[in-house]
Every structure is written in structure tokens, then in C-alpha cells.
Steps between C-alpha positions, in 0.01 A plus 500: 500500500637840407510807721233664284272195535553500877408870523198440283387213725551708813307789347216268394481364855474853639804427715583866554160559661528213746564648846767242589693568179475877532601479866803284421598723206465814715701354788783407262483849348501657848817312594665589167416868554588524869804272506631555148394861450647680196751228404207260460288732285551282189364195689216711641417619147492137381267407786265785412523409130392146591200645683405711199540203265248307708223759527224495239561865410813700581317828438217408738747384763701823482181706517406311815833511682654832391271724712562284809875495441496875438322571828740272686805663343356839590446387861858373528625822339318710758632281782852530359470879467374512861809315618330173591701304241852537366588293196854630471600638161152473347198693617276210393707215358398312185465175693238663726304622198509145362387368838199732495396371158538142623303572819225658291435164333419335833206716606257325265673163515705360794397767751146557374354335808617791718322753281155349539445714807688828514529489880694172463723667242558786745606259775721295267655821367568630849662176616652310207637779283710670770648156573598472132677835509672391822614180330629706208694719743654195668605376155669833424256617233395815687617706796247631751641836615219562751575174680289188531229632735424828319515325162264227621247755631518691172463188284217357710310826457574538127427139410182487708359736238715420196429128459120540503543786252706276271232229516231757429699623200556143378129418528414815310743413220368143482138622485588757233670235286203266543258778404715592200490138388870454551 
């Protein structure tokens, strides 16, 4: 079986939309971004290319995930400008931008269950996401100039509101695409 046949089979099976597959793909992408950072950008680009090869429509997928990624990048930019994050030489590094696009794919796939009720998304955002940033800091991907406690309080507050907003945006994009017949 050729690579093209394998991709075609995976696409026909809807593999990219299966929560377990999307979750595994995202976790591998997260590690590549956080551990590998800029030196691993070619591998990260290949991982994202694989994702795009498996979706039914690249245009529809980008329409769905770009607004979410954009809002996330904006949030991290504001937090960086406020001194919560320090990424070293880059204000917002390319690997973090890639990570936002990868994360955006999970909100209507692997992590969709948390968006069914926005209060659950708020709690998950307030607890899980700050832990992810903390893990990234321990792995050397980001410095936290305000210290752990002040950063945690800031991220709990921001993500309590941001994650439900991202789910709301995702649901709106999905409804719009369904209504447009996409």
C-alpha cells in the first residue's frame, strides 16, 4: 500500500475527526512544539500538513480554526506584553503560533466534550491550561517573570473566560459552515 493510498483510507475513515486520533496527534504536536521549539518547526509543519491532508476540506478547516488560533495568539501576545510570559528572543515564537493552530483543531474533536457546557469549559480552562503553561515553563519553553503564584492567578483568571470564549467561537464557526452548506 502506498502512502497516498494510506492517506486516502484514513481520510475515508474520518480518522482526523476521531477524538482519540486528534488527541494523540495534538499531544505529539504539543511535545514537538514545547520540547523541540523552533528547531523542530519542520517536523511540526509536517505534522500539521498530515492533519490538513486528512480533513475533507482544507479551506473549511482553516476557516474553522484560524479565528480560534488568532484569538489565542492575541491572548498570549497581550500576556507577553504585560510581562506574564517571556519567550526570550521572540515576542511570540513560531512554535507557539503553530501550537495555537494545533490546539484549535481539538475544540470540536478531542476536547469537544468540555465545550458542551461553558461552565465546564471555564473550570477546565482555569485548572488545566495554567498547568500546561507551568509544564512548558519547567521544560524551558517560557519564562514566567512574575513568578509561579502571580502567573497562576493571572492564567486562572484569563483562562476561566478564554476557554469558554474559544468554544463559543468554535461552535459559531461550525454552525456557520453547516448553514453555508460547507
